[in-house]
TORKOL-4160 file (C-alpha; in steps of 0.2 Angstrom, whole numbers, padded with zeros to 4 digits, m for minus):
413
<pt num="1" X="0451" Y="0661" Z="0731"/>
<pt num="2" X="0443" Y="0659" Z="0748"/>
<pt num="3" X="0444" Y="0644" Z="0759"/>
<pt num="4" X="0441" Y="0628" Z="0750"/>
<pt num="5" X="0426" Y="0617" Z="0755"/>
<pt num="6" X="0437" Y="0602" Z="0756"/>
<pt num="7" X="0455" Y="0603" Z="0760"/>
<pt num="8" X="0466" Y="0597" Z="0745"/>
<pt num="9" X="0476" Y="0585" Z="0755"/>
<pt num="10" X="0460" Y="0576" Z="0759"/>
<pt num="11" X="0456" Y="0573" Z="0741"/>
<pt num="12" X="0462" Y="0556" Z="0736"/>
<pt num="13" X="0469" Y="0555" Z="0718"/>
<pt num="14" X="0470" Y="0537" Z="0711"/>
<pt num="15" X="0482" Y="0535" Z="0696"/>
<pt num="16" X="0482" Y="0518" Z="0688"/>
<pt num="17" X="0492" Y="0511" Z="0673"/>
<pt num="18" X="0508" Y="0521" Z="0675"/>
<pt num="19" X="0501" Y="0538" Z="0671"/>
<pt num="20" X="0515" Y="0550" Z="0665"/>
<pt num="21" X="0524" Y="0559" Z="0678"/>
<pt num="22" X="0518" Y="0576" Z="0670"/>
<pt num="23" X="0501" Y="0572" Z="0677"/>
<pt num="24" X="0507" Y="0568" Z="0694"/>
<pt num="25" X="0518" Y="0583" Z="0695"/>
<pt num="26" X="0504" Y="0595" Z="0689"/>
<pt num="27" X="0492" Y="0589" Z="0703"/>
<pt num="28" X="0506" Y="0591" Z="0716"/>
<pt num="29" X="0510" Y="0608" Z="0709"/>
<pt num="30" X="0492" Y="0613" Z="0712"/>
<pt num="31" X="0492" Y="0607" Z="0730"/>
<pt num="32" X="0486" Y="0589" Z="0728"/>
<pt num="33" X="0497" Y="0578" Z="0737"/>
<pt num="34" X="0486" Y="0563" Z="0742"/>
<pt num="35" X="0491" Y="0553" Z="0726"/>
<pt num="36" X="0490" Y="0534" Z="0725"/>
<pt num="37" X="0498" Y="0527" Z="0710"/>
<pt num="38" X="0499" Y="0509" Z="0702"/>
<pt num="39" X="0510" Y="0504" Z="0688"/>
<pt num="40" X="0497" Y="0493" Z="0680"/>
<pt num="41" X="0478" Y="0490" Z="0679"/>
<pt num="42" X="0469" Y="0482" Z="0695"/>
<pt num="43" X="0458" Y="0467" Z="0695"/>
<pt num="44" X="0440" Y="0471" Z="0698"/>
<pt num="45" X="0440" Y="0467" Z="0717"/>
<pt num="46" X="0456" Y="0477" Z="0720"/>
<pt num="47" X="0449" Y="0492" Z="0709"/>
<pt num="48" X="0433" Y="0492" Z="0720"/>
<pt num="49" X="0443" Y="0493" Z="0736"/>
<pt num="50" X="0455" Y="0507" Z="0730"/>
<pt num="51" X="0441" Y="0517" Z="0721"/>
<pt num="52" X="0430" Y="0517" Z="0736"/>
<pt num="53" X="0437" Y="0532" Z="0744"/>
<pt num="54" X="0445" Y="0540" Z="0729"/>
<pt num="55" X="0439" Y="0557" Z="0723"/>
<pt num="56" X="0448" Y="0558" Z="0706"/>
<pt num="57" X="0454" Y="0543" Z="0696"/>
<pt num="58" X="0466" Y="0543" Z="0681"/>
<pt num="59" X="0466" Y="0528" Z="0670"/>
<pt num="60" X="0472" Y="0522" Z="0653"/>
<pt num="61" X="0464" Y="0510" Z="0641"/>
<pt num="62" X="0466" Y="0493" Z="0651"/>
<pt num="63" X="0455" Y="0499" Z="0666"/>
<pt num="64" X="0437" Y="0496" Z="0664"/>
<pt num="65" X="0425" Y="0507" Z="0674"/>
<pt num="66" X="0409" Y="0498" Z="0673"/>
<pt num="67" X="0392" Y="0501" Z="0682"/>
<pt num="68" X="0398" Y="0488" Z="0695"/>
<pt num="69" X="0414" Y="0498" Z="0698"/>
<pt num="70" X="0405" Y="0515" Z="0699"/>
<pt num="71" X="0393" Y="0507" Z="0713"/>
<pt num="72" X="0409" Y="0506" Z="0724"/>
<pt num="73" X="0415" Y="0523" Z="0720"/>
<pt num="74" X="0406" Y="0532" Z="0734"/>
<pt num="75" X="0416" Y="0548" Z="0734"/>
<pt num="76" X="0421" Y="0549" Z="0716"/>
<pt num="77" X="0419" Y="0566" Z="0707"/>
<pt num="78" X="0429" Y="0565" Z="0691"/>
<pt num="79" X="0437" Y="0552" Z="0679"/>
<pt num="80" X="0452" Y="0556" Z="0668"/>
<pt num="81" X="0456" Y="0545" Z="0654"/>
<pt num="82" X="0474" Y="0548" Z="0650"/>
<pt num="83" X="0472" Y="0542" Z="0632"/>
<pt num="84" X="0462" Y="0546" Z="0616"/>
<pt num="85" X="0447" Y="0535" Z="0619"/>
<pt num="86" X="0434" Y="0533" Z="0633"/>
<pt num="87" X="0427" Y="0516" Z="0627"/>
<pt num="88" X="0433" Y="0508" Z="0643"/>
<pt num="89" X="0422" Y="0519" Z="0654"/>
<pt num="90" X="0403" Y="0517" Z="0655"/>
<pt num="91" X="0399" Y="0535" Z="0652"/>
<pt num="92" X="0381" Y="0534" Z="0656"/>
<pt num="93" X="0385" Y="0526" Z="0673"/>
<pt num="94" X="0396" Y="0540" Z="0677"/>
<pt num="95" X="0384" Y="0554" Z="0671"/>
<pt num="96" X="0369" Y="0548" Z="0681"/>
<pt num="97" X="0381" Y="0550" Z="0696"/>
<pt num="98" X="0386" Y="0567" Z="0691"/>
<pt num="99" X="0404" Y="0562" Z="0687"/>
<pt num="100" X="0412" Y="0570" Z="0672"/>
<pt num="101" X="0424" Y="0560" Z="0661"/>
<pt num="102" X="0439" Y="0569" Z="0653"/>
<pt num="103" X="0451" Y="0563" Z="0640"/>
<pt num="104" X="0465" Y="0569" Z="0628"/>
<pt num="105" X="0458" Y="0566" Z="0611"/>
<pt num="106" X="0472" Y="0575" Z="0601"/>
<pt num="107" X="0488" Y="0574" Z="0611"/>
<pt num="108" X="0495" Y="0559" Z="0602"/>
<pt num="109" X="0489" Y="0564" Z="0585"/>
<pt num="110" X="0507" Y="0566" Z="0578"/>
<pt num="111" X="0513" Y="0550" Z="0586"/>
<pt num="112" X="0499" Y="0540" Z="0577"/>
<pt num="113" X="0502" Y="0549" Z="0560"/>
<pt num="114" X="0521" Y="0546" Z="0561"/>
<pt num="115" X="0518" Y="0527" Z="0564"/>
<pt num="116" X="0506" Y="0526" Z="0549"/>
<pt num="117" X="0519" Y="0535" Z="0538"/>
<pt num="118" X="0533" Y="0523" Z="0544"/>
<pt num="119" X="0522" Y="0508" Z="0540"/>
<pt num="120" X="0518" Y="0514" Z="0523"/>
<pt num="121" X="0536" Y="0515" Z="0519"/>
<pt num="122" X="0540" Y="0498" Z="0527"/>
<pt num="123" X="0525" Y="0489" Z="0517"/>
<pt num="124" X="0529" Y="0497" Z="0500"/>
<pt num="125" X="0547" Y="0493" Z="0501"/>
<pt num="126" X="0544" Y="0475" Z="0507"/>
<pt num="127" X="0554" Y="0477" Z="0523"/>
<pt num="128" X="0545" Y="0465" Z="0534"/>
<pt num="129" X="0548" Y="0451" Z="0522"/>
<pt num="130" X="0566" Y="0455" Z="0519"/>
<pt num="131" X="0569" Y="0458" Z="0538"/>
<pt num="132" X="0561" Y="0441" Z="0542"/>
<pt num="133" X="0572" Y="0433" Z="0528"/>
<pt num="134" X="0588" Y="0441" Z="0534"/>
<pt num="135" X="0584" Y="0435" Z="0552"/>
<pt num="136" X="0583" Y="0417" Z="0544"/>
<pt num="137" X="0600" Y="0419" Z="0535"/>
<pt num="138" X="0592" Y="0423" Z="0518"/>
<pt num="139" X="0598" Y="0438" Z="0508"/>
<pt num="140" X="0584" Y="0445" Z="0497"/>
<pt num="141" X="0593" Y="0459" Z="0488"/>
<pt num="142" X="0581" Y="0463" Z="0474"/>
<pt num="143" X="0567" Y="0476" Z="0469"/>
<pt num="144" X="0553" Y="0463" Z="0468"/>
<pt num="145" X="0537" Y="0470" Z="0476"/>
<pt num="146" X="0547" Y="0486" Z="0482"/>
<pt num="147" X="0540" Y="0503" Z="0477"/>
<pt num="148" X="0543" Y="0521" Z="0481"/>
<pt num="149" X="0529" Y="0532" Z="0489"/>
<pt num="150" X="0531" Y="0546" Z="0477"/>
<pt num="151" X="0517" Y="0546" Z="0465"/>
<pt num="152" X="0506" Y="0533" Z="0473"/>
<pt num="153" X="0489" Y="0536" Z="0480"/>
<pt num="154" X="0485" Y="0536" Z="0498"/>
<pt num="155" X="0466" Y="0534" Z="0503"/>
<pt num="156" X="0462" Y="0540" Z="0520"/>
<pt num="157" X="0445" Y="0534" Z="0528"/>
<pt num="158" X="0441" Y="0546" Z="0541"/>
<pt num="159" X="0448" Y="0564" Z="0539"/>
<pt num="160" X="0448" Y="0570" Z="0557"/>
<pt num="161" X="0463" Y="0576" Z="0567"/>
<pt num="162" X="0474" Y="0560" Z="0564"/>
<pt num="163" X="0468" Y="0557" Z="0546"/>
<pt num="164" X="0471" Y="0575" Z="0541"/>
<pt num="165" X="0489" Y="0575" Z="0548"/>
<pt num="166" X="0493" Y="0559" Z="0539"/>
<pt num="167" X="0487" Y="0568" Z="0524"/>
<pt num="168" X="0499" Y="0582" Z="0526"/>
<pt num="169" X="0514" Y="0570" Z="0530"/>
<pt num="170" X="0510" Y="0559" Z="0515"/>
<pt num="171" X="0509" Y="0573" Z="0503"/>
<pt num="172" X="0526" Y="0579" Z="0509"/>
<pt num="173" X="0532" Y="0562" Z="0504"/>
<pt num="174" X="0526" Y="0564" Z="0487"/>
<pt num="175" X="0510" Y="0554" Z="0488"/>
<pt num="176" X="0493" Y="0559" Z="0480"/>
<pt num="177" X="0480" Y="0560" Z="0494"/>
<pt num="178" X="0461" Y="0555" Z="0493"/>
<pt num="179" X="0450" Y="0554" Z="0508"/>
<pt num="180" X="0432" Y="0549" Z="0512"/>
<pt num="181" X="0422" Y="0555" Z="0528"/>
<pt num="182" X="0404" Y="0554" Z="0531"/>
<pt num="183" X="0405" Y="0573" Z="0537"/>
<pt num="184" X="0411" Y="0586" Z="0524"/>
<pt num="185" X="0429" Y="0591" Z="0529"/>
<pt num="186" X="0440" Y="0604" Z="0522"/>
<pt num="187" X="0455" Y="0597" Z="0512"/>
<pt num="188" X="0472" Y="0601" Z="0517"/>
<pt num="189" X="0485" Y="0604" Z="0504"/>
<pt num="190" X="0481" Y="0596" Z="0488"/>
<pt num="191" X="0471" Y="0581" Z="0495"/>
<pt num="192" X="0454" Y="0578" Z="0487"/>
<pt num="193" X="0438" Y="0570" Z="0494"/>
<pt num="194" X="0429" Y="0555" Z="0487"/>
<pt num="195" X="0411" Y="0555" Z="0485"/>
<pt num="196" X="0410" Y="0537" Z="0492"/>
<pt num="197" X="0420" Y="0524" Z="0501"/>
<pt num="198" X="0420" Y="0513" Z="0485"/>
<pt num="199" X="0427" Y="0527" Z="0475"/>
<pt num="200" X="0441" Y="0529" Z="0487"/>
<pt num="201" X="0445" Y="0510" Z="0487"/>
<pt num="202" X="0446" Y="0509" Z="0468"/>
<pt num="203" X="0459" Y="0522" Z="0466"/>
<pt num="204" X="0470" Y="0519" Z="0482"/>
<pt num="205" X="0487" Y="0510" Z="0482"/>
<pt num="206" X="0487" Y="0511" Z="0501"/>
<pt num="207" X="0471" Y="0513" Z="0512"/>
<pt num="208" X="0473" Y="0519" Z="0530"/>
<pt num="209" X="0459" Y="0519" Z="0543"/>
<pt num="210" X="0455" Y="0533" Z="0555"/>
<pt num="211" X="0437" Y="0531" Z="0561"/>
<pt num="212" X="0430" Y="0529" Z="0578"/>
<pt num="213" X="0422" Y="0514" Z="0586"/>
<pt num="214" X="0404" Y="0515" Z="0583"/>
<pt num="215" X="0390" Y="0503" Z="0578"/>
<pt num="216" X="0392" Y="0510" Z="0560"/>
<pt num="217" X="0410" Y="0506" Z="0559"/>
<pt num="218" X="0409" Y="0489" Z="0567"/>
<pt num="219" X="0416" Y="0477" Z="0554"/>
<pt num="220" X="0416" Y="0491" Z="0542"/>
<pt num="221" X="0430" Y="0482" Z="0531"/>
<pt num="222" X="0425" Y="0465" Z="0526"/>
<pt num="223" X="0425" Y="0454" Z="0511"/>
<pt num="224" X="0416" Y="0467" Z="0500"/>
<pt num="225" X="0428" Y="0481" Z="0504"/>
<pt num="226" X="0443" Y="0471" Z="0502"/>
<pt num="227" X="0437" Y="0465" Z="0485"/>
<pt num="228" X="0434" Y="0483" Z="0480"/>
<pt num="229" X="0452" Y="0488" Z="0484"/>
<pt num="230" X="0465" Y="0488" Z="0470"/>
<pt num="231" X="0475" Y="0473" Z="0466"/>
<pt num="232" X="0492" Y="0474" Z="0475"/>
<pt num="233" X="0487" Y="0487" Z="0487"/>
<pt num="234" X="0490" Y="0488" Z="0506"/>
<pt num="235" X="0479" Y="0491" Z="0521"/>
<pt num="236" X="0483" Y="0500" Z="0537"/>
<pt num="237" X="0472" Y="0500" Z="0553"/>
<pt num="238" X="0478" Y="0511" Z="0567"/>
<pt num="239" X="0460" Y="0516" Z="0572"/>
<pt num="240" X="0450" Y="0503" Z="0581"/>
<pt num="241" X="0451" Y="0484" Z="0581"/>
<pt num="242" X="0433" Y="0481" Z="0578"/>
<pt num="243" X="0433" Y="0491" Z="0561"/>
<pt num="244" X="0442" Y="0477" Z="0552"/>
<pt num="245" X="0436" Y="0459" Z="0549"/>
<pt num="246" X="0453" Y="0451" Z="0552"/>
<pt num="247" X="0448" Y="0434" Z="0544"/>
<pt num="248" X="0442" Y="0443" Z="0528"/>
<pt num="249" X="0458" Y="0452" Z="0528"/>
<pt num="250" X="0468" Y="0436" Z="0530"/>
<pt num="251" X="0459" Y="0429" Z="0515"/>
<pt num="252" X="0463" Y="0444" Z="0504"/>
<pt num="253" X="0481" Y="0443" Z="0509"/>
<pt num="254" X="0482" Y="0424" Z="0506"/>
<pt num="255" X="0474" Y="0426" Z="0489"/>
<pt num="256" X="0487" Y="0439" Z="0484"/>
<pt num="257" X="0474" Y="0452" Z="0481"/>
<pt num="258" X="0482" Y="0463" Z="0494"/>
<pt num="259" X="0501" Y="0464" Z="0495"/>
<pt num="260" X="0502" Y="0468" Z="0514"/>
<pt num="261" X="0494" Y="0476" Z="0529"/>
<pt num="262" X="0499" Y="0484" Z="0545"/>
<pt num="263" X="0488" Y="0483" Z="0561"/>
<pt num="264" X="0490" Y="0492" Z="0577"/>
<pt num="265" X="0473" Y="0487" Z="0585"/>
<pt num="266" X="0464" Y="0471" Z="0586"/>
<pt num="267" X="0446" Y="0465" Z="0590"/>
<pt num="268" X="0453" Y="0456" Z="0605"/>
<pt num="269" X="0468" Y="0462" Z="0613"/>
<pt num="270" X="0478" Y="0455" Z="0628"/>
<pt num="271" X="0474" Y="0462" Z="0645"/>
<pt num="272" X="0493" Y="0463" Z="0649"/>
<pt num="273" X="0510" Y="0456" Z="0643"/>
<pt num="274" X="0507" Y="0439" Z="0652"/>
<pt num="275" X="0492" Y="0435" Z="0641"/>
<pt num="276" X="0496" Y="0428" Z="0624"/>
<pt num="277" X="0491" Y="0438" Z="0608"/>
<pt num="278" X="0481" Y="0428" Z="0597"/>
<pt num="279" X="0477" Y="0432" Z="0579"/>
<pt num="280" X="0475" Y="0423" Z="0562"/>
<pt num="281" X="0488" Y="0436" Z="0555"/>
<pt num="282" X="0502" Y="0429" Z="0566"/>
<pt num="283" X="0517" Y="0422" Z="0556"/>
<pt num="284" X="0512" Y="0432" Z="0540"/>
<pt num="285" X="0528" Y="0440" Z="0535"/>
<pt num="286" X="0519" Y="0453" Z="0524"/>
<pt num="287" X="0509" Y="0459" Z="0539"/>
<pt num="288" X="0516" Y="0472" Z="0552"/>
<pt num="289" X="0508" Y="0468" Z="0569"/>
<pt num="290" X="0511" Y="0481" Z="0583"/>
<pt num="291" X="0503" Y="0480" Z="0601"/>
<pt num="292" X="0492" Y="0496" Z="0601"/>
<pt num="293" X="0507" Y="0508" Z="0601"/>
<pt num="294" X="0501" Y="0521" Z="0590"/>
<pt num="295" X="0500" Y="0534" Z="0603"/>
<pt num="296" X="0514" Y="0526" Z="0614"/>
<pt num="297" X="0528" Y="0539" Z="0612"/>
<pt num="298" X="0536" Y="0548" Z="0626"/>
<pt num="299" X="0531" Y="0565" Z="0619"/>
<pt num="300" X="0513" Y="0559" Z="0617"/>
<pt num="301" X="0512" Y="0552" Z="0635"/>
<pt num="302" X="0519" Y="0568" Z="0642"/>
<pt num="303" X="0507" Y="0579" Z="0632"/>
<pt num="304" X="0492" Y="0568" Z="0638"/>
<pt num="305" X="0498" Y="0568" Z="0656"/>
<pt num="306" X="0498" Y="0587" Z="0656"/>
<pt num="307" X="0482" Y="0589" Z="0646"/>
<pt num="308" X="0471" Y="0578" Z="0656"/>
<pt num="309" X="0478" Y="0583" Z="0673"/>
<pt num="310" X="0474" Y="0601" Z="0669"/>
<pt num="311" X="0456" Y="0597" Z="0665"/>
<pt num="312" X="0454" Y="0587" Z="0681"/>
<pt num="313" X="0462" Y="0600" Z="0692"/>
<pt num="314" X="0452" Y="0614" Z="0684"/>
<pt num="315" X="0436" Y="0605" Z="0687"/>
<pt num="316" X="0441" Y="0601" Z="0705"/>
<pt num="317" X="0446" Y="0619" Z="0708"/>
<pt num="318" X="0433" Y="0629" Z="0700"/>
<pt num="319" X="0420" Y="0617" Z="0692"/>
<pt num="320" X="0424" Y="0620" Z="0674"/>
<pt num="321" X="0419" Y="0605" Z="0663"/>
<pt num="322" X="0428" Y="0610" Z="0648"/>
<pt num="323" X="0434" Y="0594" Z="0639"/>
<pt num="324" X="0421" Y="0583" Z="0647"/>
<pt num="325" X="0415" Y="0569" Z="0635"/>
<pt num="326" X="0399" Y="0564" Z="0644"/>
<pt num="327" X="0393" Y="0580" Z="0651"/>
<pt num="328" X="0389" Y="0598" Z="0645"/>
<pt num="329" X="0404" Y="0609" Z="0644"/>
<pt num="330" X="0405" Y="0625" Z="0655"/>
<pt num="331" X="0420" Y="0636" Z="0655"/>
<pt num="332" X="0420" Y="0646" Z="0671"/>
<pt num="333" X="0429" Y="0662" Z="0676"/>
<pt num="334" X="0441" Y="0662" Z="0691"/>
<pt num="335" X="0434" Y="0673" Z="0704"/>
<pt num="336" X="0444" Y="0685" Z="0715"/>
<pt num="337" X="0448" Y="0677" Z="0732"/>
<pt num="338" X="0435" Y="0680" Z="0746"/>
<pt num="339" X="0423" Y="0689" Z="0734"/>
<pt num="340" X="0411" Y="0675" Z="0731"/>
<pt num="341" X="0406" Y="0658" Z="0737"/>
<pt num="342" X="0403" Y="0645" Z="0723"/>
<pt num="343" X="0392" Y="0630" Z="0722"/>
<pt num="344" X="0390" Y="0617" Z="0708"/>
<pt num="345" X="0374" Y="0607" Z="0705"/>
<pt num="346" X="0372" Y="0593" Z="0693"/>
<pt num="347" X="0354" Y="0587" Z="0691"/>
<pt num="348" X="0341" Y="0579" Z="0680"/>
<pt num="349" X="0334" Y="0591" Z="0667"/>
<pt num="350" X="0317" Y="0592" Z="0674"/>
<pt num="351" X="0306" Y="0608" Z="0678"/>
<pt num="352" X="0307" Y="0616" Z="0694"/>
<pt num="353" X="0325" Y="0612" Z="0699"/>
<pt num="354" X="0333" Y="0629" Z="0695"/>
<pt num="355" X="0318" Y="0638" Z="0703"/>
<pt num="356" X="0321" Y="0627" Z="0719"/>
<pt num="357" X="0339" Y="0632" Z="0719"/>
<pt num="358" X="0335" Y="0650" Z="0718"/>
<pt num="359" X="0323" Y="0649" Z="0732"/>
<pt num="360" X="0337" Y="0641" Z="0743"/>
<pt num="361" X="0348" Y="0657" Z="0740"/>
<pt num="362" X="0333" Y="0669" Z="0741"/>
<pt num="363" X="0327" Y="0662" Z="0758"/>
<pt num="364" X="0345" Y="0664" Z="0765"/>
<pt num="365" X="0345" Y="0682" Z="0759"/>
<pt num="366" X="0360" Y="0679" Z="0747"/>
<pt num="367" X="0364" Y="0689" Z="0732"/>
<pt num="368" X="0368" Y="0678" Z="0716"/>
<pt num="369" X="0382" Y="0687" Z="0707"/>
<pt num="370" X="0384" Y="0674" Z="0693"/>
<pt num="371" X="0375" Y="0659" Z="0687"/>
<pt num="372" X="0381" Y="0647" Z="0673"/>
<pt num="373" X="0369" Y="0634" Z="0666"/>
<pt num="374" X="0370" Y="0621" Z="0652"/>
<pt num="375" X="0358" Y="0608" Z="0649"/>
<pt num="376" X="0359" Y="0593" Z="0637"/>
<pt num="377" X="0344" Y="0581" Z="0636"/>
<pt num="378" X="0342" Y="0572" Z="0652"/>
<pt num="379" X="0354" Y="0581" Z="0663"/>
<pt num="380" X="0359" Y="0599" Z="0667"/>
<pt num="381" X="0374" Y="0607" Z="0675"/>
<pt num="382" X="0373" Y="0624" Z="0684"/>
<pt num="383" X="0386" Y="0634" Z="0694"/>
<pt num="384" X="0381" Y="0648" Z="0705"/>
<pt num="385" X="0392" Y="0661" Z="0713"/>
<pt num="386" X="0385" Y="0671" Z="0728"/>
<pt num="387" X="0392" Y="0687" Z="0735"/>
<pt num="388" X="0404" Y="0685" Z="0750"/>
<pt num="389" X="0411" Y="0671" Z="0760"/>
<pt num="390" X="0398" Y="0661" Z="0769"/>
<pt num="391" X="0399" Y="0654" Z="0786"/>
<pt num="392" X="0384" Y="0643" Z="0783"/>
<pt num="393" X="0390" Y="0636" Z="0766"/>
<pt num="394" X="0388" Y="0618" Z="0771"/>
<pt num="395" X="0370" Y="0622" Z="0776"/>
<pt num="396" X="0366" Y="0629" Z="0759"/>
<pt num="397" X="0375" Y="0614" Z="0751"/>
<pt num="398" X="0364" Y="0602" Z="0761"/>
<pt num="399" X="0348" Y="0611" Z="0756"/>
<pt num="400" X="0353" Y="0611" Z="0737"/>
<pt num="401" X="0357" Y="0592" Z="0739"/>
<pt num="402" X="0339" Y="0589" Z="0745"/>
<pt num="403" X="0331" Y="0596" Z="0730"/>
<pt num="404" X="0322" Y="0582" Z="0720"/>
<pt num="405" X="0332" Y="0577" Z="0704"/>
<pt num="406" X="0349" Y="0582" Z="0712"/>
<pt num="407" X="0363" Y="0570" Z="0706"/>
<pt num="408" X="0378" Y="0579" Z="0714"/>
<pt num="409" X="0382" Y="0595" Z="0724"/>
<pt num="410" X="0398" Y="0603" Z="0728"/>
<pt num="411" X="0403" Y="0618" Z="0738"/>
<pt num="412" X="0419" Y="0623" Z="0729"/>
<pt num="413" X="0425" Y="0638" Z="0739"/>
């Protein structure tokens, strides 16, 4: 690769919320040493100050990147969410500034699936109640309300990466698996799909939720859904806190219709360990409450750290947007050192921009050896390789930046 347009030691990488060392090490391995790290999230004013001169930022779930924060991010070129979700980022605000957002949607799949299986065992054996009793000095050695998993039916709502892996593990434990998804999904093992959510609820001894946070899934489980569940059944939510109406769940538990529940996510979660966790489910011994730790294993965080860092470095080094959640994905070849000069251009998808870009190269008597273009509705992303190493690359970059509709231009190398 030829000379970089911007020395890597000048690229500020800001890591918040104790990003796993794998992510930090990967950046350093690839020549990025200007790395600033913080153990926790920053308050908005501190975040504005730190992000002002940052080129890349890595966050987890507690840092909120809003329109107001992006206004302060004068040099930002990429965001890495070292977690599954990206709800904490205003994706449109990032996109209109030409900033791709990357995440690791599948790296903690196994961790979440294992937690769900463990919670099924604990709930069906009545372990939470017996543990609470033992801590209080009571010895509840009996089989009342205690069941084996074998032969019971697990209903999975949302048969994506996590839901399908839960399916495989549950079947290995001897459970019958039924699932419901709004998209047709190929069953794994002996799992069977249900034609409707109501069908799944009517046959399941345990219902586990694995759906994204959308307008359609907001309060997806309320009084009607709990009433449709089997008597003496259990609910597990390790998806999103907004999916379950917690007050309705409490009523179903208080009435005895449901025997127990396990929740790892909640409609409102504390910002940090110093804020009190408030929930109507506190104090219920037949409910397992965990602080959003489904993906919080050492293995998952290590995998996430590496996966997101790889995507950020690849984008910074050669312009590849593979894995971006808010921008068209373009996978780019790595060119031989000194053979080409590469420019990337993010712009509004309006007529004339590509033509104007080609005029810039033509007027400079440059031969375009490769052009990679993807459009998606309102925005477009194009990477152009021109032959040779250019002494006037910055002049070309400035002319590309002056084209109407341009959001961001980078001269990569």
